[in-house]
N, C-alpha and C positions, 0 to 999 in steps of 0.2 A: 472309583474303581469298583467293579462288581466282585462280590465274594459269595461263595456257596457254602452252606452249612449243612452237614449231614445230620438227619434227624430220624427217629424211629418211624416206621410206616404208619402207625396209628395217628401220630401227631400230624403227619402229612395229610391224612384224611381230614382232620379237623381244620387245618389251614385252608384246604381247598374247598371245604364245604360240600364235598361230594364223596365219591368212592372210587377206589382204584380197582382195576380188574384183578381177579383172583387166579387167573390162568395166564399162560404165556411165559416167556423167558423171565428169569429172576432179575429184578432190578433193585438198585439202592435208591431210596428216596432222599432227595436233598432239597434244601431251600436256598434260593438265590436272593441275596440281600442287595437290593439296589436302592440306596438312600433309605427311606422309611417303608418301602414296599417289599414284601416278601413273596417270592414266587417259587412254587414247588416244581422241581425238575427231577428226572430220574437218570440213573446210569445203568444201562443194560449189563447183565452179568456175562452175557455171551460175547466172545471175541472170535470171529470166524477164522481169522488168520493172525499169526504173531505180528505181521507187519501192518495190520489194520488197527486204527484207533477206535475205541469205543466213543460214541457220540452222546452228548447230553440230550435228554428228551424232556419236553417236546422240542423238536428240531427248530432252531432259530435261523431264519434266512439271513444271509449277509446283508449288512446295512446298505451296501451298494449293489445289491444283486441285479437290479434291473438294467445295469449298464453293460453287463458282460455280453449279452446277445448282440447289441448294436455296435460294440467296440471290437469284438474278435470275429474274424471272417468266417470260420467254419466250425461246425459242431465238433469236429475232431480236435481242433485247437482248444475249444472251450473245455472239453473233458481232460485233455492232457495237461493243460495249464494247472488244473486243480490236482490231478493225480501226481504229476511230476513234482509239484511243490510239497505234497505230502511225503514223497520219497526223500526229498532234501531235508524236510523237517525231522524225519525219523533219525537222521544222523546226529541230531542235537536233542530232540525231545523223544525219549524212549516210549514207544507205544504200550509197553507193559504198565507204565504208571502215569501216562498222560492221557487226557481226554480231549476230544476234538469238538470245536465249535466254529461255525463260520464266522468271519470277521464282523465284529460288533462296534468297532471304533472309528473306522473310516467310512462315513456315511456318503450317500449319493452326492450331496452338495459339495462335500470336501473333495471327493474323487473327481467330480466334474471340474472343479476349480484347478486341481493339480494337473488334469489331463489337457487343459486348455492351452492355447498359445499364450506366451507371455505378453503379447501385444493386446490380447483380449482380457486377460486376468493377471493381476500382479503375482498371483501364486502359481500361474501356469508354468509347467516344466518343459513344454514344447517350445521350439524357437518361434520368434515373431514372424508374421507374414512378410514376404518381400514387398517393398513399397513400389519400386519402379517396375514398369511393365516388362522391361527386358531383363530384369534381375533374375538370377537363378532361383528356382522355386525351393523354398525351405521345406523339407519333408517333415511330417509328423512322425516322430520316433516312438513315442510312448502311446500305445493304444488302450491299455487297460491296467488297472492296479488291482491285484487279487490279494485279499487279506485272509489269513487263517489264524485262529486262536487255539492255544494249547494250555490245558489246565491240569493241576495236580491236587491231590488230597493230602493234607497235613496230618500229623499225629492227633491233633485235637478235632479231627474229622471235619475240617473245613476245606473246601475246594476253592482254589484261587487261580488267577491267571499267572502262568509261569513262562509263557513264551508266545511270541508273535512271529508269523512268517509272512513275508511280503513277496509276491511274484509280480515282476514287471513284464507285461506282454509288449514286445517290441515289434515294429513293422519291418519285415524284410523287404517289402515292396510298398511304396507310398502311392496311393491313387489320388491324384488331384481332382478338383471339381470339374475341370475341363476334360477329364478322361486320360490325362497323361500318366504313365507309369514310371516311377523312379525306383530303381533297384538300389538299396542301401548297402554299401560294403560292410562286411562282417566287422572289420576293425573299427569303423566309424560307429556302428551299432553298439559294439562293446564299450567304447569310450563314453558315448552318451548315456548308455544304461548305467554304468558305474557312477557317473556324475549325478544322475537322477536318484540313484539308490542312496547315495550319501545325503542328499537333500531331504529325502523322505525319512530316513532314520533320524536325522537331526530334528525334523519337525515332530516326529513321534516322541522323541525324548523331551521336548518342551511341554508336552501334555502332562497334566497332573497325574501322578501315580505311575508313570512310565519310565522313570529314571533307571530303575533296576530290573527291567524286563528284558531278557535276552531276545534278540531279533535276528531271524534268518532272512536273507535276501537271495532271490534267484532271478536271473535274467532269462526270459523266455523269447525265443525267436519264432514268431508265428509265420505260417506258410502263406502262399498266394491264395487269392479268393477261391480259385477253382481246384485247389489241392484236395486229394482224397486220402492223404496221409497227414498226421498231425506234425506240428513243429515240436521242438524240444527245448529244455533248459540247456544253456551252454556255459553258464558261469554262476557261481554262488559264493557268498561271503557271510560272515557272522559278526554281529555286534553284541559283545557280552555285556553284562550288567554295567551300567554307568558309561559305556563307550558311546560317544556321539556319532561315530561313523563305522560302517562295516569294514572289516579288515581280513586279510588272508584270502584274497580272491583265489578260487580254484576252478579249473576247467571241469565242466560236466560233460563226460564223453558218452552221450546217448544219441540214438538216431533211429528213426523209423524208415524202413525201406520197402517199397512196393515190389512185390514179386508177381510175375517175372520182372526182374530188374533190367534197366537199360544195359545194352551190351558193353558200354564203355565203363561200367563200374567194375573194375578189376577185383576190388576187395571182396566182392560177393559172387565171383564166378562159380565157385564150387557149390555154393548154396543155390545159385540160380539154376545150375545143372540138375541138382537134386529135385528142385521144384518142377523143372521141365519134365523130368522122368515121371514124377508124381502125376502131373497133368496128362502126360501121354498115356499112362495106364488107364486113367479115367476115360480119355477119348476112345481108347480101344474097345472098352466094354460097354460104355454108356455114351454114345455119340450125340444124344439129343439134349444135352445140357447147354446152358447159355455161356457160362464162363467160369473160370476159377481164378479168384483174386486173393493173393496172400499179402499180409502186412507183417513184416518181421520187426521186432523190437530188439535193438542192439545196445549193449552196455559194455564199455571198454572193448569195443570191436568184436564182441562175441554175442551171437543171437541168444537172447534170453527166452523169448516166446514168439509164437507165430499164430496169427489169426487168419483163418481161411474162410472166405465167403463164397458160397456156390449157389447162384440162382438157377433154378431148374425150369425147363419148359414143360415137362410132363407132369401130370397131376394125379395119376393113379396111386393110391395108397400102397398097393403091393409093390409098385415100382420104387416108391420112396423108401420103403422098408428094405428092399433088396439093395438099393443103391447105398443106403446108410450102412448096411452090414459090410458091403464091399469096401466102402470108404474107410471103415474102421480098421480093416486089415491093412489098407495102404498106409494109414497113419502110423500103425505099429511098425510097419516095414521101413518107412522112410524117416520117421521122427520119434525114435524111441528115447532120445536123450535130451529133449527140450519140452517145454510146456506148449501144448497145441490146443487150440479151440477151433472147431469147425462148425459153421452155421449153414444149414441147408434151408433155402427158402423157395417159395413159389409166389405167384401173384396173390395168393391167398394169405401170405404171411409166413412166419417160421414153421418149418415142417419137422426138422430134426436138429439135434445138438450133440456133438461129440467133444468131450473134454478129456484130455490126457495130460497128466503131470509127468514130468521127466522121471523115468524109472518106475512108474506106477501103472496100475491097471486102469484102463480107460472107463469113463462114464458115458453111457449113450442113452439119449432120451428121444423117442419119437412122439411128437405132440399128438395128443388124443388117445394115447395108449398107456 
């Protein structure tokens, strides 16, 4: 088990055999004890938001990092699988006194073995392949295992592992090698995910030093390959110190909705109408844009934030500045009570950014000015 020991900055310099920068954000120097090897790391003093974890530096990549791109279908799911697991972790590991590190204990070989079919690897968590040609295809349920580590500092100024979070990315659609698509029912996905979570927690408990480490588990439903909105976590549980299985499964009520939404989504009719009016105002005064795409994040059936992407056809800087000013007024008019981020782009890349927090004054930046 890795332990971290806080030491004065000058001693850190001697251990490193080099020098630390004298400018930049304030950091605490710590030493990571891994068997007989000592490694100096730092904890930034700056915490951008209360819900953000401070990260140990230098940043250590996940031991199974290379698998995520090949196992999760879209970049949207890759990002949300990580960010969503952090939100679930914050319910148990307070960002005020916990530090973040990517998972260091489930390496690529272990993750690959657990993700395999049981017919190909005895540790595989996915069902075996159907043997008979006319047998029903057994879908692969578990696509990826995401691990996050959370550490705390004790009174004797040692930092140690205090919690692990495990996210199980599950397939909502299974794509077989012959091109067949199989939609997996939610109830079936939930049942299989819970069974796999119990197995993984039990395996982690059997590792030396993990008997008393709290473990958070989240079940993530990834979207189809061509989706432009991310999937979300739909269930979570917690295995306290010494518990060999997660318990107290809870529903995670989160969802991403693409705006304008489909007409059959009654729950978002009012929000859809507001977004349509927002879009119509843009059409009226600036008809040469490409499209307006919104992605709303809902928690407990209430929209928490909205991201709007607007690709433009015109390139003139004066037009972009004028459009940005006009758009800022619309954001204040239609979305004063939620967090909104508007990204304006052209073929040349990002052109302007509007960020408005609920009830606060907007921040506007035109790139190059």
